[in-house]
N, C-alpha and C positions, 0 to 999 in steps of 0.2 A: 503491498499501499504505499502509494506517494504522501506528501506530505499536503499537496492539493486537493489527493482523494480523502485524505483525513480530516481536513477542514471542511470540505463539504458535506461529507456526513454529519460534521459535530455539529453544524448548521442547522441540521432538518432535525436532530435529535435532543437538543440543548431545552426546546419548551417539554417534551414527555418526560425527560429526566426531570427535570427541575419540577414536573406535577406529580411524578413518583415520590420523588423527598418530600415534597411537601405535604403530602399525605403520612409519608413514614414520621414525621415531624409534628405531627399534633398541628398542623398549618402555620408554625413557626417559620415563618418565612426568611428570617436572617439566619435560623439555622441549616436550614434546607439550602438557601442560595452557598452559605459556607461547604458545605459537602458537595453540592456543585461542584463547587471551583476547584476541590479538592480532585474529585472525580475526572474532570477536564485534565487537570494539569496531570494526572499519573496517565492517564489516555494520553496524553499527548509523548509523555516521558516513555512510554513505552508502545505506541501505534506501531513499531517495526515488529513488535511480535505476533501482532494480531495473523491469525496462522487461516482465518477463513473457517475453521469448523463449525462454526454458528454465525448467524448474521452478527453485523455489526453492532446492531442496537442493544442485542442480547449480552454481546461481550461488553458496550458501555454501561449496560446497566447493571450488570454484575460487580464491574467495577464500582460504579454509584453504592449497590448494595451492600459492599465491601467496606467503601466509606464510611457508609451510615453507620454498620457494625463496628467498627475502628471507635468511632464517634461516641457511641454509647456505652462503648466498653464491651464487657463482659456479664453485663446485666439482661441481656436477651436471653429470654428463656421460652423455649417452643409450647409451655404448659401454663406461663402467668405472662400478663402485662408487664411493660417497662415500668410505669409506676400508676400507684393507685388511682391518679387522676383519669388514668383510661379506663377505670372501671366505673367511673360516674359519667351517667348521660346528664346531661342538661337540665331535664325534666326532673331529676331525683331529688334537686335540690331547692326547688318549689319556684322555680324560675319558669316563665312559658316556652314553651320548642319552638324552634325558629326552623327555616327552611335546611337550617344544618343538620337537622336530627340524624338523619342517613349519615354524615361525614361524623358525626360524635358518636354513632354506634360503630363505625368503622374502626374508630379513635381508641375503643374499649376491647379491641382484637389483641391477642397475642401479636408481636413483631412477624412470625410467620405466617400466619392468618393474613394479616393486614396486610402484607407486601404481594402475597398471593393474590386476595380479594382486587388490589390496588391494578394489579398486573395484567389478571385474565378480564377485569368485568371495566376499569377505567381506562387501561391502554391496549388492549384487544390481544395480548399473547395470549399463543396457544399452552398448553399443560409443559409439551415439550420444551417450548422456550424458558418456560417459567422455572421446569427443573434445572435447565441450564443457568438461569441467572441468579439462584437462590442455591445452587450446589447440593441440590436433593434429590432424589430418587421421584418420578412421574407419579407414584402412585401415595408417596409422601403429600404431594401438592394438590393429590385430587382430595385425600383426606384432609389436607386444611380447609380448602374451597368449602369441601360438606359440614365441617365443622365451624366453621366461621357460616356459613347461611343457616345453620341452626343457632350461634349465637344472637346474630342479627336479627332473625325474625321474634327471638324471644323480647330482646330488645326494642325493637319497634311495636311489640303487642305491647308493651308496658305503655306506649305514646298512648296508642290507640284507646285506652281505657280512659 
């Protein structure tokens, strides 16, 4: 891949990368942008190692997910949300829900479930591509999507009551 090809690819993928990271960072645009900058820097420094075994977008989002994991440290557990804040949805604290109810519910998922949902439903990646991005077997991605749908249904049913 030449430098010019890299720049052309990056220019089309910056927005999806930032959208994904914004979702992973609970809507914190500053943190998401910091991680996106780290991602783009690492990708630039290593674009010569891109071998084409996956799509360039899969490769870039894999770097982005790794940068996100590095940023939050070892707090990510597949069975628990990153923080207690993630377990709370806005309408549980007495405030009225707004149009962000779905995003608030997504924010309460574990990091792996959240990444799977964002990549599958928001960015349109296949289970195989998500498997490559997150570095986990396809069956695990399917399991995360199934669990995430179940968790989202429960959280959103509370909203409808």
